[in-house]
C-alpha positions in Angstrom: 0.0 0.0 0.0 1.3 3.4 -1.0 -0.1 6.8 0.0 0.6 9.8 -2.1 -0.1 13.2 -0.6 -0.2 16.5 -2.5 -1.4 20.1 -2.1 1.2 21.5 0.2 2.9 24.8 -0.4 3.5 28.3 0.8 0.6 30.5 1.8 0.1 33.8 3.7 -1.6 33.8 7.0 -5.4 33.8 6.5 -5.1 31.8 3.3 -6.3 28.3 2.4 -4.9 25.1 1.1 -6.4 21.7 0.3 -4.4 18.6 0.8 -5.2 15.3 -1.0 -4.0 11.8 -0.3 -4.7 8.8 -2.5 -3.8 5.3 -1.5 -2.9 2.6 -4.0 -2.2 -1.1 -3.7 -4.1 -3.9 -2.2 -6.4 -2.4 0.4 -8.9 -4.3 2.3 -11.5 -2.8 4.6 -10.2 0.7 5.3 -11.2 1.5 8.8 -10.1 5.1 9.0 -7.9 7.8 7.4 -6.3 10.7 9.0 -3.9 13.6 8.7 -1.0 14.2 11.1 1.5 17.0 11.1 5.0 17.5 12.5 6.5 20.9 13.0 10.3 21.3 13.4 11.4 20.2 16.8 8.0 18.9 17.8 6.3 15.5 18.0 4.0 14.3 15.3 0.4 15.1 16.2 -3.0 14.1 14.9 -4.7 16.9 13.0 -7.9 15.2 11.9 -9.3 11.7 11.3 -12.3 10.2 9.6 -13.8 6.8 9.8 -15.7 4.8 7.2 -18.8 5.7 9.1 -18.2 9.3 8.6 -17.3 10.3 12.1 -14.6 12.9 12.3 -12.2 14.1 15.0 -10.1 17.2 15.1 -7.3 18.5 17.3 -8.6 21.6 19.2 -6.2 24.0 17.5 -7.8 23.4 14.0 -11.5 23.1 14.9 -13.6 25.4 12.9 -10.8 26.0 10.4 -10.0 22.6 8.9 -12.3 20.1 7.4 -11.4 16.4 6.7 -13.4 14.4 4.1 -12.9 11.1 2.5 -13.9 9.0 -0.4 -13.3 5.5 0.8 -14.3 3.9 -2.4 -11.4 5.7 -4.0 -9.2 5.3 -0.9 -8.7 9.1 -0.9 -8.7 11.6 2.0 -8.7 15.4 1.8 -8.0 18.2 4.3 -9.4 21.6 3.6 -7.4 24.1 5.6 -8.8 27.7 5.9 -7.7 30.7 8.0 -4.2 29.3 8.1 -1.9 30.5 10.8 1.9 30.5 11.0 1.7 27.9 13.7 0.1 25.5 11.2 3.5 25.3 9.4 4.5 21.7 9.4 5.0 18.6 7.3 1.6 17.0 6.9 1.4 13.2 6.7 -1.6 11.1 5.6 -2.4 7.9 7.4 -4.5 4.9 6.7 -5.6 2.1 8.9 -6.6 -1.1 7.1 -5.6 -4.2 9.0 -2.3 -2.3 9.5 -0.9 1.1 9.7 0.2 2.9 6.6 1.9 6.3 6.2 2.5 8.6 3.3 5.4 10.9 2.8 4.9 14.3 4.2 3.8 17.3 2.2 5.1 20.6 3.5 2.8 23.4 4.5 4.4 26.8 5.2 2.3 29.7 6.4 4.0 33.1 6.4 3.0 35.9 8.7 
């Protein structure tokens, strides 16, 4: 299973970005997909997750600004990020759980003040 993330880049504070992540390979019964991020010198943290039942969860710092959505038939997950802040600067990683843990390579998001 491979996860390919895209959509990162440089944006000014207050701007928006949309991250996409598509999984390929033999995937059976995806249980959930998620986005994590890791800022320089900090631990990786969960940003948002979505289950096949549609339930979502967000870390407090992004609630009301970020929206996660998924197309499990296409093994794809999205993260719409609005009202970006400099503290959102990080490498963003997509994650999939399907009888195992799978990670994509990070896509860098840089928010300038």
